[in-house]
C-alpha positions in Angstrom: 3.1 21.2 -11.1 1.2 18.1 -10.3 -1.3 18.5 -7.4 -1.1 16.8 -4.1 -3.3 13.9 -5.3 -0.6 12.6 -7.6 1.6 11.7 -4.7 1.9 8.0 -4.4 2.7 5.8 -1.4 6.2 6.9 -2.1 6.7 10.5 -3.5 5.2 12.3 -6.5 6.6 10.0 -9.1 8.3 12.8 -10.9 7.8 16.4 -11.9 6.4 16.5 -15.4 6.8 20.3 -15.5 9.6 22.0 -13.6 11.2 25.3 -14.4 14.4 24.3 -12.6 17.2 23.8 -15.1 18.2 20.3 -16.3 21.6 20.8 -14.7 20.0 21.4 -11.3 17.4 18.6 -11.4 18.1 15.1 -10.3 15.9 12.0 -10.0 16.6 9.4 -7.3 14.8 6.2 -6.5 15.5 3.8 -3.7 14.3 0.3 -3.2 13.6 -1.1 0.3 13.4 -4.9 0.4 12.6 -7.2 3.3 13.8 -10.8 3.4 11.1 -13.5 3.4 12.7 -15.5 6.3 15.6 -13.6 7.9 14.8 -10.5 10.1 16.5 -8.1 7.7 15.6 -5.2 5.4 17.9 -3.8 2.8 18.1 -0.5 0.9 19.3 -0.2 -2.7 20.0 2.6 -5.2 17.5 1.7 -7.9 19.7 3.1 -10.7 23.0 1.6 -9.8 21.9 -1.5 -7.9 24.3 -0.6 -5.1 23.2 -1.7 -1.6 23.2 1.4 0.6 21.8 0.1 3.8 21.1 -3.1 5.8 18.8 -3.1 8.9 18.4 -5.8 11.5 14.8 -6.2 12.4 13.0 -8.2 15.2 11.3 -10.6 12.7 9.9 -11.2 9.3 8.5 -7.9 7.9 6.0 -6.5 5.4 7.0 -3.0 4.3 4.9 0.0 3.7 6.1 3.5 2.6 4.7 6.7 4.0 3.0 9.2 1.7 6.0 11.6 1.9 8.4 8.8 1.2 10.6 9.8 4.1 9.9 6.7 6.1 9.2 3.0 5.5 7.4 1.0 8.2 8.5 -2.6 8.8 5.4 -4.3 10.2 6.4 -7.5 11.9 3.3 -9.4 13.0 5.0 -12.5 14.4 7.5 -10.4 16.4 4.9 -8.0 17.7 6.8 -5.0 16.5 6.8 -2.2 14.0 10.1 -0.5 13.2 10.7 2.6 11.1 13.4 3.2 8.5 14.3 6.7 7.5 14.7 6.6 3.8 17.2 9.5 3.5 15.1 11.1 0.8 13.2 14.4 1.3 11.4 16.4 -1.4 10.3 19.8 -0.3 7.9 22.0 -2.3 9.2 25.6 -3.1 6.3 26.7 -5.3 7.9 26.9 -8.7 10.1 23.9 -8.1 10.9 21.2 -5.6 14.2 20.5 -3.8 15.6 17.0 -3.4 17.8 16.2 -0.4 19.5 12.9 0.1 21.3 11.3 3.0 22.1 7.8 4.1 19.0 5.7 5.2 18.9 4.6 8.8 16.8 2.6 11.2 15.1 4.9 13.8 15.3 4.0 17.4 11.6 4.3 18.0 9.8 0.9 18.0 6.1 0.8 18.0 5.5 -2.5 19.7 2.2 -4.2 20.2 0.5 -7.6 19.9 0.3 -8.7 16.3 0.5 -5.5 14.2 -0.9 -6.1 10.7 -1.9 -2.9 8.9 -0.1 0.4 8.4 -2.5 2.9 6.9 -1.0 6.1 5.6 -2.9 9.3 5.3 -0.9 12.6 4.9 1.4 12.9 7.9 -0.7 10.4 9.9 0.1 6.7 10.2 -2.4 4.3 11.8 -1.1 0.9 13.0 -3.6 -1.8 13.9 -2.8 -4.5 16.5 -5.0 -7.6 16.0 -4.4 -9.2 19.4 -5.0 -6.0 21.3 -8.2 -4.7 19.7 -6.5 -1.3 19.4 -4.8 0.9 16.9 -2.2 3.6 17.3 -2.1 6.9 15.5 1.4 8.4 15.1 2.8 11.4 13.3 5.6 10.8 10.8 7.0 14.3 11.5 7.2 13.4 15.2 8.9 10.1 14.5 11.5 11.8 12.4 12.2 14.3 15.2 12.5 11.5 17.7 9.6 12.5 19.8 6.9 10.1 18.7 3.6 10.2 20.6 0.9 7.6 20.2 -2.9 8.2 20.2 -4.8 5.0 21.0 -7.9 4.1 19.1 -10.3 1.6 20.6 -11.4 -1.2 18.3 -13.7 -2.8 20.9 -12.0 -6.3 20.9 -9.1 -8.2 19.3 -9.8 -9.0 15.7 -8.0 -8.8 12.2 -9.0 -5.2 11.6 -8.2 -1.8 10.4 -8.5 1.9 11.4 -8.5 4.6 8.8 -8.5 8.4 9.4 -11.0 10.6 7.5 -10.8 14.3 8.5 -11.3 14.5 12.2 -13.1 11.1 12.2 -11.7 7.6 12.4 -13.2 4.6 10.5 -12.8 1.4 12.5 -13.7 -2.2 11.7 -16.0 -3.9 14.1 -15.7 -7.6 15.2 -18.5 -10.0 15.7 -18.0 -10.8 19.3 -21.0 -13.2 19.4 -19.4 -15.5 16.8 -18.2 -18.9 18.0 -14.4 -19.1 17.6 -11.7 -21.4 18.7 -9.5 -20.3 21.6 -6.6 -19.3 19.2 -8.8 -17.7 16.6 -9.9 -14.1 16.2 -13.6 -13.2 15.6 -14.7 -12.3 12.1 -15.5 -8.7 11.0 -19.1 -7.7 10.7 -19.0 -4.0 9.8 -17.6 -0.5 10.2 -18.2 2.3 12.7 -17.3 5.9 12.7 -15.5 7.6 15.7 -15.7 11.3 16.1 -12.9 13.6 17.1 -13.6 12.8 20.8 -13.2 9.1 20.2 -16.9 8.4 20.6 -19.0 6.4 18.1 -21.1 8.4 15.8 -24.3 6.7 14.6 -24.7 2.9 14.3 -22.6 0.1 12.8 -22.6 -0.1 9.0 -22.6 -3.8 7.8 -19.5 -4.9 5.9 -19.2 -8.6 6.4 -15.6 -10.0 6.5 -14.2 -6.5 5.9 -10.7 -6.7 4.3 -8.8 -4.3 2.2 -8.9 -0.5 2.2 -7.6 2.3 0.0 -7.9 6.1 -0.5 -8.7 7.8 -3.7 -9.0 11.6 -3.7 -11.2 12.2 -0.6 -12.9 8.7 -0.7 -12.0 5.6 1.2 -13.1 2.1 0.0 -13.4 -1.1 2.0 -13.8 -4.7 0.6 -16.8 -6.6 2.0 -18.7 -9.8 1.2 -21.7 -7.7 0.0 -19.7 -5.2 -2.1 -17.3 -2.4 -1.7 -18.2 0.1 1.0 -17.4 3.7 0.1 -16.8 6.4 2.7 -17.2 10.1 1.7 -16.7 13.3 3.7 -20.2 14.7 4.5 -21.4 18.1 5.8 -20.1 19.4 9.1 -17.2 16.9 9.2 -19.5 13.9 9.1 -18.9 10.7 7.1 -21.4 9.3 4.5 -21.2 5.5 3.9 -22.5 3.8 0.7 -22.4 0.1 -0.2 -21.6 -0.6 -3.9 -23.3 -4.0 -4.0 -21.9 -6.6 -6.4 -25.4 -7.5 -7.5 -26.5 -10.3 -9.8 -24.5 -9.2 -12.9 -21.1 -10.1 -11.5 -19.9 -13.7 -11.1 -19.4 -15.1 -7.6 -16.5 -13.4 -5.9 -15.5 -10.5 -3.7 -12.9 -7.8 -3.2 -10.3 -8.3 -0.5 -7.4 -6.1 -1.6 -7.7 -2.5 -2.9 -5.5 0.3 -4.4 -6.7 3.9 -4.9 -6.1 6.0 -8.0 -4.2 9.2 -7.4 -4.9 11.7 -10.2 -8.2 10.0 -11.1 -10.8 8.9 -8.6 -11.2 5.2 -8.9 -10.2 2.0 -7.1 -8.5 -1.2 -8.3 -9.3 -4.4 -6.4 -8.9 -8.1 -6.8 -12.1 -10.0 -7.6 -11.4 -13.6 -6.5 -8.0 -14.9 -7.6 -8.2 -14.7 -11.4 -9.9 -11.3 -11.9 -9.3 -7.7 -11.1 -12.1 -5.1 -10.6 -11.9 -1.4 -11.7 -14.3 0.4 -9.4 -15.8 3.8 -10.2 -17.9 4.9 -7.2 -19.8 7.6 -9.1 -20.8 5.4 -12.1 -24.2 3.7 -12.2 -22.3 0.5 -13.1 -19.4 0.9 -10.7 -17.7 -2.5 -11.5 -15.7 -3.5 -14.6 -14.0 -6.9 -14.3 -10.8 -7.8 -16.1 -10.1 -11.5 -16.6 -6.5 -12.7 -16.0 -4.9 -15.7 -17.7 -4.0 -17.2 -14.3 -4.2 -16.3 -10.7 -2.9 -12.9 -9.5 0.3 -12.7 -7.4 0.5 -9.0 -7.0 -0.6 -5.7 -8.6 0.2 -2.0 -8.5 -0.9 1.4 -9.9 1.4 3.8 -11.6 1.2 7.2 -9.9 2.6 9.1 -12.9 1.1 7.2 -15.8 -2.4 7.3 -14.5 -3.9 4.9 -17.0 -1.5 2.2 -16.1 -2.0 -0.8 -13.7 0.4 -3.7 -13.5 -0.6 -7.2 -12.6 1.8 -10.1 -12.0 0.2 -13.6 -12.4 1.4 -17.0 -11.3 2.5 -18.0 -14.8 5.3 -15.4 -14.4 3.8 -12.8 -16.7 3.5 -9.1 -16.0 0.4 -7.5 -17.6 -0.1 -3.8 -18.4 -3.8 -2.9 -17.9 -5.3 0.3 -19.3 -7.7 1.3 -16.5 -9.7 3.5 -18.9 -10.5 0.8 -21.4 -10.3 -2.1 -18.9 -8.1 -4.1 -21.3 -4.8 -5.9 -21.0 -2.7 -4.1 -23.6 0.7 -5.8 -23.1 2.0 -8.9 -21.4 5.5 -10.2 -21.0 7.1 -13.0 -19.0 9.3 -11.7 -16.2 9.8 -14.7 -13.9 9.4 -18.4 -13.7 6.0 -19.6 -12.7 5.2 -19.2 -9.0 2.1 -21.2 -8.0 -0.4 -19.8 -5.6 -1.0 -23.3 -4.2 0.6 -23.9 -0.8 0.8 -21.5 2.2 -0.4 -18.0 1.5 2.9 -16.6 2.9 5.2 -18.8 0.8 7.9 -16.7 -1.0 6.5 -15.2 -4.2 7.4 -12.1 -6.2 6.2 -8.6 -5.3 6.4 -5.5 -7.4 6.9 -1.8 -6.9 6.9 1.1 -9.4 10.0 3.3 -9.3 9.7 6.1 -11.8 10.2 4.7 -15.3 10.8 1.2 -14.1 9.1 -1.7 -12.2 11.1 -3.6 -9.6 10.0 -7.2 -9.1 11.5 -9.4 -6.3 12.3 -12.9 -7.5 13.1 -14.8 -4.2 13.8 -18.1 -6.0 16.8 -16.5 -7.7 17.8 -14.0 -5.0 17.4 -11.0 -7.4 15.2 -8.0 -8.1 14.3 -7.8 -11.8 14.1 -4.3 -13.2 11.6 -3.8 -16.0 11.4 -0.8 -18.3 7.8 0.4 -18.4 7.9 1.6 -22.0 9.1 -1.7 -23.4 8.0 -4.1 -20.6 11.4 -5.7 -21.0 13.9 -6.6 -18.3 16.9 -4.2 -18.4 18.9 -5.5 -15.5 18.9 -7.5 -12.3 19.9 -6.5 -8.8 21.4 -9.3 -6.7 19.9 -9.5 -3.2 21.1 -11.9 -0.5 18.6 -14.4 0.8 15.0 -14.4 -0.3 14.0 -10.9 -1.3 10.2 -10.5 -0.8 8.3 -7.4 0.3 9.4 -4.3 -1.6 8.6 -0.6 -1.7 10.1 2.1 -3.9 10.5 5.7 -2.8 11.9 8.6 -4.8 11.2 11.4 -7.3 12.9 14.4 -8.8 13.9 17.8 -7.6 16.4 20.5 -7.8 19.8 19.9 -6.1 21.5 23.1 -4.9 
């Protein structure tokens, strides 16, 4: 059985070893897709393409799946709201096998409102939501949400800013704004570093510099943050402390920085952007922690495969999907999957997004109102799923288990 670390932002991608009989085992994947403009999210059966749910939201949403895959968070910055969709999929561990239970997806009644929510950070059963215009974050329990008794623990982020809060053991890692910086009345101050809050909510130690902090990810027990100077790594220390180490870019790398990060599940490493036309493979324990991969054009989106641990997928603006071997640092296959989508224009213009769903990659194509389904082995399109409107943000949840 795969260990806990192989569980992706959705479920464990699949059981590679399972003593349950083939007749009992079933694999199910569901796609949750938010429209680019309309306040709507929809659920689809990834295998049949059937729409199995439609949920009215308060505004435009970015979607994020919990670690268990039982919930999807619709973060609506402009509507000052976070709504939660129950996916209707539950995988429970029974030692020698896992059970898969399915039900209809539904929109939970609980709304986690606040001024300009931007980040939903998942860690085990905990979900931390950061509200830029409040200078606060909320820690909520997925289990409590599903039981209809959600309680919120407030985390002080000192002042409004575009920030993040990340749990690590009993501690909380929280971005720090530069409140001395000169800003316009409608602008938020820049980030200057990271501080550690203990279990009592009090700051432990000083502020660690991390200029323009943006992007965070877990890999094993480590957390990484993108900074102007490098990537800041947080490790659990003795007696439930946190050790912070800056992996500086140094003089060997070209000018650039990491602002988006993904964390490896079965292997401890991070994948980040490096500027717009490169990605960085980051090994925190290597004397040379950075390996850059040049892309043919600018990056639109990228993802790690939770089951095929060597695989990373990068979609570039020329419409090509690239398979990157994270061990060799090489692009091993490329195929065109959409028309070109230029990155010029507004950063939030409708462009494709991708999600890994078992043996397939689902890619939204808002220009044609479809989701393109790509077979991972061949990197070829095998079908399309029509989606009304402008399909944009997408997450996949699912896995396999015994059905009794």
